[in-house]
Structure formats: C-alpha cells, structure tokens
C-alpha positions in Angstrom: 8.4 27.6 -8.6 9.4 30.0 -11.4 7.4 28.9 -14.4 3.9 30.2 -14.7 1.3 27.4 -15.0 -2.0 28.5 -16.5 -3.8 25.4 -15.5 -4.0 23.2 -12.5 -5.4 19.7 -11.7 -8.3 20.0 -9.4 -9.2 16.8 -7.5 -13.0 17.6 -7.4 -14.1 14.9 -5.0 -11.4 15.9 -2.5 -12.5 19.5 -2.6 -16.2 18.6 -2.3 -15.5 16.6 0.8 -13.2 19.3 2.2 -15.6 22.1 1.5 -18.9 20.4 1.9 -19.8 22.1 5.2 -19.2 25.6 3.9 -21.8 28.0 2.5 -21.4 29.4 -1.1 -19.7 32.6 0.1 -17.0 30.7 1.9 -16.5 28.3 -1.0 -16.1 31.3 -3.3 -13.5 32.8 -0.9 -11.7 29.4 -0.7 -11.4 29.0 -4.5 -10.5 32.7 -5.2 -7.7 32.3 -2.6 -6.6 29.0 -4.3 -6.5 30.8 -7.7 -4.5 33.7 -6.3 -2.0 31.4 -4.6 -1.6 29.4 -7.8 -0.6 32.5 -9.8 2.1 33.6 -7.3 5.6 32.4 -6.8 5.7 29.9 -4.0 2.0 29.0 -4.5 1.1 31.1 -1.5 -0.6 34.3 -0.4 0.8 36.9 1.8 -0.3 36.6 5.5 -1.6 40.2 5.1 -5.3 40.9 5.9 -5.4 44.1 3.8 -3.8 42.4 0.8 -6.4 39.6 1.0 -9.3 41.9 1.5 -8.3 44.0 -1.5 -8.0 41.0 -3.8 -11.2 39.4 -2.7 -13.0 42.7 -2.7 -14.5 42.4 0.7 -15.0 44.8 3.6 -14.1 44.1 7.2 -17.5 42.5 8.0 -17.4 40.1 5.0 -13.7 39.3 5.7 -14.6 38.3 9.3 -17.7 36.3 8.3 -16.5 34.7 5.1 -12.7 34.8 4.6 -11.2 34.5 8.0 -12.9 31.2 8.9 -11.6 29.7 5.6 -8.1 30.9 6.3 -8.2 29.6 9.9 -9.5 26.2 8.9 -7.4 25.4 5.8 -4.4 27.7 5.3 -1.1 27.2 7.1 1.5 29.8 8.0 4.8 29.5 6.1 7.0 32.4 7.1 5.3 35.6 6.0 2.9 33.7 3.7 -0.1 31.3 4.0 -0.2 28.1 2.0 -2.5 25.2 1.3 -0.4 22.0 1.6 -2.4 20.1 -1.0 -2.0 23.1 -3.5 1.7 23.3 -3.0 1.9 19.5 -3.6 -0.1 19.9 -6.8 2.2 22.7 -8.0 5.3 20.7 -7.3 3.8 17.7 -9.2 2.7 20.0 -12.1 6.2 21.5 -12.3 7.8 18.0 -12.4 5.3 16.9 -15.1 6.0 20.0 -17.1 9.8 19.6 -16.8 9.5 15.9 -18.0 7.3 16.9 -20.9 9.7 19.6 -21.9 12.7 17.2 -21.8 10.7 14.7 -23.9 9.8 17.3 -26.4 13.5 18.5 -26.6 14.6 14.9 -27.2 12.0 14.5 -30.0 13.1 17.8 -31.6 16.8 16.8 -31.3 16.0 13.7 -33.3 14.2 15.8 -36.0 17.1 18.3 -36.1 19.7 15.5 -36.4 17.7 13.9 -39.3 17.4 17.3 -41.0 21.1 18.0 -40.6 21.9 14.6 -42.1 19.8 15.5 -45.1 20.9 19.2 -45.1 17.4 20.5 -45.0 15.3 22.6 -42.6 13.8 20.5 -39.8 10.2 21.5 -40.8 10.8 20.5 -44.4 11.6 16.8 -43.7 9.9 14.2 -45.8 6.3 13.6 -44.6 6.0 17.1 -43.1 3.9 19.4 -45.3 
C-alpha cells in the first residue's frame, strides 16, 4: 500500500470483544501498535523488540508485562514484520474504496472539463458555479 491513509474504519464491537479481557495498559499497547502499523507501508510493524520499545516508550519490564503478551496473542509474523490480519484487510478495503472514489471524481471532473471546453470557458466558471 503506497498511499497514506489518515483515517481508518474501526469496527468498535469487534475490538471490544477481542480486547475485553485485557487491562488498560495492554489495550493502550494494542491500539498504539495498530496506529503505528496503519502509518507504515505494508500495514505492519518490524518484528524488532527495540523498535517497538522505542515507539511505545516502554522499558524491558513494561515490554514484557504489557506489550509482549499483546504481540503474542494477536500479531502474526509476516517475513521480518508483524501484522494484524484484520488490520491488513481494512487497509486493503480502504485502498480499494479510495481508488474507486478517485476514479468517480475523475469521471465527474472529466465531464465538467468537457462541458467547459465545449463552451470555451474555465471549468470552475461554468454556469451555476459562483
């Protein structure tokens, strides 16, 4: 996935069910990892303890108590990275929706440009546009 997506759909009920047994610290680690993965190409995080500890601002003790259990329970190895399968699915779905919306917008603008060219005016100066 190349295009940066500033937002994501969050199936709240699914996440509540999935994380319901975790304490607040583990839930915080879970969601910070989700956000970090969302911002990276491949919607993944490196399978690198030091990288994770640095970004979650945790020491060894907190990593072992709060982060490692989350990684072990939910994250799956994918080469040198870790992924959440549901998150990668969401990213692929969002990329597809974004692509379709972009194509639709381009079609609409092509129609506006064609109408403007027929009237020999700038597309934003068409009748009805102020």
